[in-house]
N, C-alpha and C positions, 0 to 999 in steps of 0.2 A: 318741226316747229309747230307751235300752236297757231292755228289759223282761225280767225273769226268765222262763225257759222255762215254769215252772209257772204263771205268771200270764198268759202271752201270749194264750191263747184268750179268756179273760175280758176282757182289756184290748182286744183287737181288736173284740170284740162291743160293748163300751162305746163305743169310738171311732166305729164305724160308725153307732151309734145316735145319738150326741151331737155328733159333730164333722163339720164340712164344710170342704172346701178351697175357698177363694175362687177363682173362675174368672179373676179379673183379676190378683191379686198372689200367688196360690198359698200364702197364709197359712192355717194351720189355725185355724178359728174355731168356737166353740160354735154349734150350729144356732140356739139361742135368741138369739144376738147377731148373726147374719148380716145381718138387716135393718138394724140400726144400723151395722154395719161398712160395708155398701154405701152407705148414705146419707152417713156421715161421711168415708169414704175415697174412694169412687168416684163419688159423685153429681156430676153436671155443674153447674157454676156458670159465670156469665158475668163475665169480667174487665171492668174499665172500658174496655178497648180493644175490647170486643165479641167477644173470642175465647172460645169455649166450651172449658172445661178441667176436668179432674177436680179436685175440691175439695182433695185431698191435694197436688196439684202447683201450686196457685195461688200460694203464698208464693214458691216458687222462680221461677215465671214473672214475678211482680211485681218480684222483685229483680234478675233478670238478662236477661229476654227481652222483657218488655212494652215496646212502643214509647212508652207513656205514663209509664214509670218516671221518677222525678226524676234529673236529671243536672246537674253543675256545669260551667260554662264554664271552661276552663283559663286564660283570659286575664282575666276579670273576676269570676269566682266567682258569677255570677248562676245561680240554679237555674231550669231549664226542663225540658220533657219531652225524653227521649232522641231522639224523632223530629225535634225542632226543633234539636237541638244542633249538627249538622254545618253547617247553613246559618248559624246564629248565629256559630259559631266562624270561619267563612270571613270574615264581615263584621267580627267583633270583632278577629280577628287582623290585619286590614288597617289597623286604626286605628294612628296613630303617636303616639310620645312622644319628646320631645327628650332626647337623651343628655346627661347632665351632664358627661361627659368630652370628647366631640368636638363637641358642639353640633348634630349632625345629627338629623333626624327619623328615627326607627327604627320599623318596623312592630312591633306587639306580638308577632307570631309569630316575629320575629327577635331579640327582646330577650335571650333566654337565651344565644344564640350571639354576640351583639354584643361583649361584653367581650373576647373572643378577638381580634377584628379592630379594636377601637376604637383610633383614632389614637394 
């Protein structure tokens, strides 16, 4: 912050005495709150996938990187874990459904493109 020159020395003494910079995130934290900050923001937790991660990063990990996060199959909309999605979609996309237009059995993975080439 901008500090008036007349108050700068007093302000600097106050900050050195009462404020600490977090070694992990470089935030300025009151010394009295540093322990709580370290526990709530930088404490290690274990995700359900057994990965150790900072508490503050857990929600992002669970939403976008965790192999056990929920995912929907593009063919049948069943929910399963992301780590099982690829194998399931290979199997599920190979299932067939009869086309009402041409009467052929079409694999689920080809159903979106089929109307372009349908008899």
